[in-house]
C-alpha positions as CSV (number, residue, x, y, z in Angstrom):
1,M,123.4,85.9,-47.8
2,S,123.5,82.6,-50.0
3,H,120.5,80.5,-51.0
4,T,121.7,77.5,-49.1
5,V,121.9,79.6,-45.8
6,R,118.5,81.1,-46.6
7,T,116.9,77.6,-47.2
8,V,118.4,76.3,-43.9
9,Q,117.2,79.5,-42.0
10,V,113.7,79.0,-43.3
11,K,113.5,75.5,-42.2
12,R,115.0,76.5,-38.7
13,D,112.4,79.2,-38.3
14,L,109.6,76.8,-38.9
15,A,111.2,74.3,-36.7
16,F,110.7,71.8,-39.3
17,A,112.4,68.6,-38.2
18,V,111.6,64.9,-37.8
19,V,110.7,63.8,-34.5
20,A,110.4,60.4,-33.1
21,G,106.8,60.8,-31.9
22,A,105.7,62.0,-35.1
23,A,107.3,59.1,-37.0
24,L,105.8,56.5,-34.6
25,L,102.2,58.0,-35.1
26,V,102.5,58.0,-38.9
27,S,103.8,54.4,-39.0
28,C,101.1,52.9,-36.9
29,G,98.1,51.5,-38.5
30,S,95.5,52.9,-36.4
31,S,94.1,56.5,-36.4
32,T,94.2,59.1,-33.9
33,T,91.3,61.7,-33.6
34,V,91.2,65.0,-31.8
35,P,88.2,67.7,-31.6
36,A,87.9,70.3,-34.3
37,G,89.8,73.6,-33.5
38,S,92.4,71.8,-31.0
39,T,96.1,71.9,-31.3
40,F,97.1,68.5,-32.8
41,P,98.5,66.3,-30.0
42,T,101.9,65.7,-31.8
43,T,105.1,67.5,-32.0
44,A,104.9,67.1,-35.9
45,D,105.2,70.5,-37.4
46,L,102.6,71.1,-40.1
47,R,103.8,72.6,-43.4
48,A,100.8,72.8,-45.8
49,V,97.0,72.8,-45.9
50,W,94.4,72.3,-48.3
51,G,90.7,71.3,-48.7
52,S,87.8,70.5,-51.1
53,G,85.3,71.9,-48.7
54,P,84.5,72.4,-45.0
55,D,84.3,68.8,-44.3
56,D,87.4,67.7,-46.1
57,V,90.6,69.3,-45.1
58,W,94.2,68.0,-45.1
59,S,97.3,69.1,-43.6
60,V,100.8,67.7,-44.0
61,G,104.1,68.2,-42.2
62,S,107.3,66.6,-40.7
63,G,108.0,63.0,-40.5
64,G,105.5,62.1,-43.0
65,T,102.6,63.4,-41.2
66,I,99.2,63.6,-42.8
67,V,96.0,64.6,-41.0
68,H,92.4,65.0,-42.2
69,F,89.4,66.9,-41.0
70,D,86.1,65.5,-41.8
71,G,83.9,68.5,-40.5
72,R,84.0,67.1,-36.8
73,T,87.5,65.7,-36.0
74,W,91.1,65.7,-37.1
75,T,92.3,62.1,-37.9
76,L,95.9,61.1,-38.3
77,R,96.4,59.0,-41.6
78,A,99.1,56.6,-42.6
79,S,101.1,58.1,-45.2
80,G,103.7,55.3,-45.9
81,T,106.6,57.7,-45.7
82,T,108.7,59.4,-43.0
83,E,109.9,62.0,-45.4
84,N,108.9,65.6,-44.4
85,L,105.9,66.7,-46.3
86,T,105.8,70.3,-47.6
87,G,102.9,70.8,-50.3
88,I,99.4,69.7,-50.8
89,S,96.6,70.5,-53.3
90,G,93.9,68.5,-55.2
91,S,91.4,68.8,-57.9
92,S,88.6,66.8,-55.9
93,P,88.0,64.8,-52.8
94,A,89.3,61.8,-54.6
95,D,92.3,63.5,-56.4
96,V,94.8,64.8,-54.0
97,W,98.6,65.4,-54.2
98,V,101.4,65.7,-51.5
99,T,104.9,66.7,-52.1
100,G,108.0,66.6,-49.8
101,D,111.7,65.7,-49.4
102,K,113.7,63.5,-51.7
103,G,111.1,64.4,-54.5
104,T,108.5,62.3,-52.6
105,I,105.0,62.8,-54.3
106,L,102.0,61.0,-52.8
107,H,98.5,60.6,-54.2
108,W,95.1,60.2,-52.5
109,N,92.4,58.5,-54.5
110,G,89.7,58.9,-52.0
111,K,90.6,55.7,-50.1
112,S,94.3,55.5,-49.5
113,W,97.5,57.3,-49.9
114,S,100.1,55.9,-52.4
115,K,103.8,56.9,-53.5
116,A,103.7,58.2,-57.1
117,W,107.3,59.6,-57.4
118,T,110.7,60.0,-55.8
119,T,113.8,61.8,-56.9
120,P,116.9,61.9,-54.8
121,D,118.7,65.1,-53.9
122,T,115.4,67.1,-54.5
123,E,112.9,68.9,-52.5
124,L,109.4,69.4,-53.8
125,L,108.1,72.3,-51.8
126,A,104.7,72.9,-53.3
127,V,102.2,71.5,-55.6
128,W,99.1,72.8,-57.6
129,A,96.3,70.5,-59.1
130,N,94.4,72.0,-61.9
131,T,92.6,68.9,-63.0
132,P,93.0,65.0,-62.7
133,T,95.2,65.2,-65.7
134,D,97.1,68.4,-65.0
135,A,99.3,69.2,-61.9
136,W,102.6,70.9,-61.2
137,A,105.2,70.4,-58.3
138,V,108.0,72.7,-57.7
139,G,111.2,72.9,-55.5
140,I,114.9,72.6,-55.3
141,D,117.3,70.2,-57.1
142,W,120.4,70.3,-54.8
143,A,122.6,68.5,-57.4
144,G,121.8,71.0,-60.3
145,G,123.2,74.3,-61.5
146,L,126.1,76.4,-60.3
147,G,126.3,77.0,-56.6
148,G,124.8,73.5,-55.8
149,S,121.1,74.1,-56.4
150,S,118.7,74.8,-59.1
151,G,114.9,75.2,-59.5
152,Y,113.0,71.9,-60.0
153,V,109.8,71.4,-61.9
154,V,107.7,68.2,-62.6
155,H,104.4,68.1,-64.4
156,W,101.6,65.5,-64.2
157,N,99.9,64.7,-67.5
158,G,97.3,62.1,-66.2
159,S,99.4,59.1,-66.6
160,S,102.9,60.1,-65.4
161,W,105.0,62.7,-63.6
162,Q,107.7,64.3,-66.2
163,D,110.5,66.8,-65.6
164,A,109.7,70.2,-66.9
165,D,112.1,73.2,-67.6
166,A,112.8,75.3,-64.5
167,L,114.6,78.0,-66.5
168,A,117.4,80.1,-64.7
169,S,116.0,79.5,-61.2
170,S,118.0,78.6,-58.1
171,S,114.9,77.3,-56.2
172,L,111.0,77.5,-56.7
173,W,109.0,77.7,-53.5
174,S,105.3,78.0,-54.5
175,V,103.1,77.3,-57.5
176,W,99.5,78.7,-58.4
177,A,97.4,78.7,-61.4
178,S,94.3,80.5,-62.7
179,G,93.7,77.6,-65.3
180,P,95.8,75.1,-67.2
181,D,97.2,77.7,-69.5
182,D,98.2,80.0,-67.0
183,V,100.6,78.6,-64.4
184,W,102.6,80.6,-62.0
185,M,105.9,79.6,-60.0
186,V,107.8,81.8,-57.7
187,G,111.2,81.4,-56.1
188,D,114.8,82.8,-56.6
189,R,117.3,83.5,-59.3
190,P,120.8,82.3,-58.9
191,Q,121.7,86.0,-58.2
192,D,119.4,85.8,-55.1
193,D,116.7,87.9,-56.9
194,G,113.2,87.0,-57.0
195,L,111.8,85.1,-60.0
196,V,108.3,84.5,-61.4
197,L,107.7,81.8,-64.2
198,R,104.4,82.1,-66.0
199,G,103.1,80.1,-68.9
200,A,101.9,76.5,-69.7
201,G,105.0,74.8,-70.2
202,T,104.2,74.0,-73.8
203,S,105.9,75.0,-77.1
204,A,103.1,77.3,-77.8
205,N,103.0,78.9,-74.3
206,P,106.4,78.4,-72.7
207,F,107.3,79.7,-69.2
208,D,108.2,83.3,-69.4
209,A,110.6,84.6,-66.6
210,S,110.4,88.3,-67.4
211,I,107.2,89.4,-65.6
212,Y,108.9,90.2,-62.4
213,T,112.1,91.8,-61.1
214,G,112.3,92.3,-57.2
215,P,113.3,90.4,-54.1
216,E,113.2,86.6,-53.5
217,L,109.9,85.2,-53.3
218,R,108.3,82.6,-51.2
219,G,104.5,82.2,-51.9
220,I,101.9,83.0,-54.4
221,W,98.1,83.0,-54.5
222,G,95.6,84.7,-56.7
223,A,91.9,85.4,-57.2
224,S,92.4,85.7,-61.0
225,A,95.0,86.0,-63.6
226,T,94.8,89.8,-63.1
227,D,94.7,89.7,-59.3
228,V,97.7,87.8,-58.1
229,W,99.7,88.3,-54.6
230,V,103.1,87.2,-54.1
231,S,105.1,87.1,-50.7
232,P,108.9,88.3,-50.8
233,Y,111.4,87.0,-48.3
234,Q,111.1,89.4,-45.3
235,R,109.5,92.2,-47.6
236,A,106.0,93.6,-48.2
237,V,103.5,91.5,-50.2
238,Q,103.2,92.7,-53.7
239,H,100.1,92.8,-56.2
240,W,99.8,91.9,-59.9
241,D,96.6,93.7,-61.6
242,G,97.5,92.4,-65.1
243,S,100.0,95.0,-66.0
244,T,102.0,96.1,-63.0
245,W,103.4,95.1,-59.4
246,T,102.4,97.3,-56.6
247,T,102.3,97.2,-52.9
248,R,99.0,97.9,-51.0
249,P,98.5,100.0,-47.8
250,G,99.3,98.1,-44.7
251,S,101.4,95.5,-46.8
252,S,104.8,96.3,-45.0
253,M,105.3,93.5,-42.6
254,P,106.7,94.0,-38.9
255,T,110.4,93.9,-38.8
256,G,111.9,90.4,-39.0
257,A,108.5,89.0,-40.0
258,Q,108.7,86.3,-42.8
259,I,105.6,85.5,-44.7
260,F,105.6,81.6,-45.5
261,G,101.9,81.2,-46.6
262,I,99.4,83.2,-48.5
263,G,95.8,82.4,-49.7
264,G,92.2,83.6,-50.0
265,T,88.8,83.5,-51.6
266,A,88.2,86.6,-53.4
267,P,89.8,89.8,-54.5
268,N,88.7,91.4,-51.0
269,D,89.6,88.5,-48.9
270,A,93.2,87.5,-49.0
271,W,95.3,86.3,-46.1
272,A,99.2,85.8,-45.3
273,V,100.7,84.1,-42.4
274,G,104.2,83.6,-41.1
275,T,106.7,83.8,-38.3
276,D,105.8,84.5,-34.6
277,G,102.1,83.5,-35.5
278,V,101.4,86.6,-37.5
279,A,98.5,86.8,-39.7
280,F,97.4,89.5,-42.1
281,H,94.2,90.1,-43.9
282,Y,93.5,92.0,-46.9
283,D,90.0,93.4,-47.2
284,G,90.0,94.7,-50.8
285,D,91.5,98.3,-49.6
286,A,94.3,97.4,-47.1
287,W,96.3,94.7,-45.3
288,S,95.8,94.5,-41.4
289,T,97.0,92.5,-38.7
290,V,94.8,90.0,-37.0
291,P,95.7,88.5,-33.7
292,T,96.0,84.7,-33.8
293,G,96.7,83.8,-30.0
294,T,99.9,82.1,-30.9
295,T,103.4,82.8,-31.3
296,N,104.2,79.5,-33.1
297,P,105.5,80.0,-36.8
298,L,102.4,79.5,-39.3
299,A,103.5,77.8,-42.5
300,A,100.4,78.0,-44.6
301,V,96.8,79.1,-44.9
302,W,93.9,77.9,-47.0
303,A,90.4,79.3,-47.1
304,D,87.1,77.6,-48.1
305,S,85.2,80.9,-47.5
306,P,85.5,84.2,-45.9
307,D,84.2,82.6,-42.5
308,D,85.9,79.4,-42.8
309,V,89.9,79.7,-43.0
310,W,92.6,77.3,-41.8
311,A,96.2,78.2,-40.7
312,V,98.7,75.5,-39.7
313,G,102.2,75.6,-38.4
314,S,104.9,74.3,-36.1
315,G,104.2,72.1,-33.0
316,G,101.0,70.7,-34.5
317,T,99.5,74.2,-34.6
318,V,96.0,74.3,-36.2
319,L,93.9,77.5,-36.1
320,R,90.5,78.2,-37.7
321,W,88.9,81.6,-38.6
322,D,85.2,81.8,-38.1
323,G,84.8,85.2,-39.5
324,S,85.3,87.0,-36.3
325,A,88.5,85.4,-34.6
326,W,91.1,82.7,-35.1
327,R,90.2,79.8,-32.8
328,H,92.5,77.1,-31.5
């Protein structure tokens, strides 16, 4: 299957489309609040989630949707865009980045959202912020490379976003870093093989594409530089221990399951979520399925602690793990 078909299929699985109701809510000046743990009352599909703590959680999605949780309620915030938003990360409550379609990058300064960057013919699928002067965004350049697309990388240096080398990639889907000098990006090669880029993007520490061989990748998260998980497209999640890639017991997903989001808090506390509302937990020994109570596709997961985990997905689905069960 070609890369373009795969991209369309993933978006279709997430039902990630702009809807009129979501666009209207985003464009209005007033805010809308709903109780914690509720399914958000809009047809907007939520694509990413991140927080600085239990009382500061953000989620973004279709039609420019941005919602915020302050520890008690979810509030719909004006984003200033109707582009689909697909990634979010921050270094503090007053330094949060969001990425999306048409190369959209938005920034939160603690008071309001502003547009920081746009590039036509690109999709920025994910972002990772190390510090206020160091952030990375990755995605797809539809006008670049043979076959119609190439990976796309931009870097924030504290004053501006700059293009960076995406090497021989056809798409980049996720980014994570153990620190400023150890940045990981995952996606596809032009041959539909998987790709991991690792480095700092500097002349002294350029990105290296030789660390991984295997199927196409969609997500990445790590507890440290020697404890990293990647989620292939319709395959078992794989683990990096500092020298080799392996699978762990229970890591084979159900037939047809696709993992879209992966995250956690520690070597013995990792989560993976995906199609049909599936959620898997790793306890340090094995992966196991955890019922979520929904069949809606789950696009992303973010954990503040082992007893406080958020997962978001299509149709405004918002789930919260309290240490014993997923709550709606």
